[in-house]
N, C-alpha and C positions, 0 to 999 in steps of 0.2 A: 654879667656879660653874650652872647651869643651866638655864637659860629655857627656858621650857615655858609651854603652856597650864593653866588653873588645873582642873582636877578639885572635884568636891563633897564630894571628904578636904581638901583647902585649905583653907576657909570657915575654921573656929577657927583658923587660922596669921594668917592675913590677917584674918583681930576684931583678930585680937593687936597684929601690924604695926602695924594705923589706932590704934590705943587708944594701944599707946605714941610715934609719931611723935605723933601731936592731946598730946601730953603732953606729947611733947619740945622742941614746934613753938608752940606757940598757946596758954602759959601765963597770955601778962600778958595774952588776949584776949577767952579764953574760958576761966570755972571749967572745976574739974575734973568735977563732977559733970555739967557740957554736957558733956565731949568723952565721956564714957561714955555719956549718954542717945543723943548725935549718931552718935559708933561703933557700937549696938546699932543703930539704923533706918535708916541705911547701910549697918548690913554684916550688916542683918538672915539667918539663916544663907537664911528659903525665896527672903529678894529676888534675891543671891546667889547662889546654884543658880540664878534661874531667865536670868544670864546665862551664868553659867556654859555653853558646851557654845553658845549660840545664836547666827544663823548673822550676826546683824548685832554680835553686839557680842564682843570679844575681852577677856577677861583671861589675866591673864600670872602665875608666880612668876618669880620666884630662887631658885630651888634651890639650899642649899650641905650639903646632904648632910644628916652627922648635924647641920648649927644648923637643920637644914630652913630653912622659907620666910623669908628677912630683906624681901624685899621683892616690892610685887607692882602691876601696875597694871590699869586697869576702866576700856577705854572703848567706845562705841560706832562703829557707823559708821548715818550720816541725810546719805540721797541720795545725791553726791557729798562730803561733807565727813568727816570725819571729830573725834569730841571724846577730850579722855583727858579722863575726867569726875575721877580718880584716881590715883596714882604715887608712892608709898609702902620708900622704907627703913630697916626697922627703923637707931634712932640708934649703935646698938654696930657697924653695920656700915658706917656714912656711908661718905665719901671712898673708899671699896673700888672704884671704878667701877661699881654695882653698879646706882645708878640711869639715871647714861648706856646704857650697858645697855638697864635697861628699854624706860629714852627714844624711843630706832634700832630696838629690836623691833619697839613702839610701832607707831610714825611707818611706820617700815617697812610691817607687815603690811597695818593701817591704809592704804597708800596702793598698796597689790598687790587690794585688797581692791574697788579702786575709788575711793577717796574724794582730787579735785583739793587737799584741801588740812583743814590735822591742829590745831584749835584747845582749847585752853588755857585752864582761870581757873584762876585764886589770887590768893585778897584778897589786901587790900591789906600790908599792913600782915608779911604774909611774904617780910620783903626779899632769901633763901636761893632758896623758893620763882621769884621776880617773876628773879632773876638765872643761877638754871641752865633759865628758854626759850630767855630770850634766849645765855645761854649757845651753844646747841644749833641757834642760830640763826631759835629763832622773835620775831616781830615783834610789841607790844603795838597792838592794833588798834580797845580799847575798851576801859569800861572799865561795869561797873554797882554793882546792888550787891546782895546774898547775903542773906536773913535767918535767925541762922541760932541758937535759943530764942528766938525772938521780937527778936530783934537783930539792925538792920542792923549792914551787914564791909559798905566799899569793895571793892567784888572787883578784874581786871586777867583782859579776854581776849590770847590768845598768842595768832596765830596762822604758820601758817608751810606755805608752797606746793607741792605738788609738784615742778612747774619749778624752784626757789630751790632743795633738794635736789639733781636733774641737775643743774643749771649750776652749783653747789659742787660736786661729782665731778666734770662735766667741769677746770671749774679746778687741780682738788687733784692 
């Protein structure tokens, strides 16, 4: 498994990982049509291509060689905060550490680029997603609502401060 920055050639594979992940994670929350529409909107080739290679954006992929792209993260740096917009692993490749590797690489790169904290938002109904961030030391720091296909959905904000990671590293 290789983690690397995405290229424009990875965009369709990223879209497929997103589509499969949303279909597996949210069937009781959003319809299949909504999944297709949102993935097409959020991962439109031109929109994602704008972030691939942009200095304030970070798009990493987990490349499994013959299996291709099996996971990705999409983050941006805004001031001294890094924001993980999306992090998904193809359902067939979960439980192998891919998500954790992507999260750690994304977190570390955002800190290296000047972030003092990293934030991530997760739908409140996505308990595995919420537990994922908590397991990596993120603390829930807020609640809000996001709108998907015109419907409001509760969302949790998680934050990890740079000094918390440095402190854990020193005591480990």
